[in-house]
C-alpha positions in Angstrom: 145.0 121.7 90.1 144.5 122.6 86.4 146.2 125.7 85.0 143.7 128.4 84.1 143.8 129.4 80.4 143.6 133.1 81.1 142.5 134.0 77.6 142.3 137.7 78.5 145.9 137.7 79.7 145.2 139.7 82.8 143.4 137.4 85.2 144.3 137.0 88.9 143.3 133.3 88.6 146.2 131.0 88.0 144.6 127.5 88.5 141.4 125.8 89.5 140.1 122.4 90.6 136.4 121.4 90.1 134.7 119.1 92.5 131.1 118.0 92.7 129.9 120.7 95.1 132.8 123.2 95.0 135.6 124.8 93.1 139.1 125.5 94.4 140.7 128.6 93.0 144.5 129.3 93.0 145.3 133.0 92.5 148.5 134.5 91.1 149.1 135.9 94.6 149.7 132.3 95.7 146.4 132.3 97.8 144.1 129.4 97.4 140.4 129.4 98.3 137.6 126.8 98.2 134.2 128.1 97.2 131.3 125.7 97.9 127.6 125.5 97.1 127.0 126.2 100.8 129.2 129.2 101.0 128.6 130.9 97.6 125.4 129.3 96.3 125.0 126.6 93.8 124.3 129.0 90.9 127.5 130.9 91.5 129.5 127.7 91.8 128.0 126.5 88.5 128.9 129.7 86.8 132.4 129.7 88.2 132.9 126.1 86.9 131.8 127.2 83.5 134.1 130.2 83.4 137.0 128.2 84.7 136.6 125.7 81.8 136.2 128.5 79.3 139.3 130.2 80.6 138.0 133.8 80.6 136.0 136.0 83.0 136.5 134.0 86.2 138.5 136.6 88.1 136.0 139.4 87.2 133.1 137.1 88.2 134.7 136.3 91.6 135.4 140.0 92.4 131.9 141.0 91.4 129.8 138.2 93.0 131.6 135.9 95.4 134.8 137.5 96.6 134.2 136.9 100.4 131.9 133.9 100.1 134.6 131.3 100.2 134.2 128.2 102.4 137.9 128.1 103.4 141.2 129.6 102.6 143.9 127.0 102.1 146.9 129.3 102.0 
């Protein structure tokens, strides 16, 4: 997984991994979740990928839009 830039300095996101139809998010709490096009919707996944690459706003977006729409919890 790639380290999240965390430009705001207060994100709960620690790392991410982008795949074709999903994004895996590693949180500072050591939990890791996979969000997929099927579970969260392709528009949300696209936005999450964009925010992940930018390094700002991803945690806020997840909490506001897709918090419980994950496909699977890894740990």
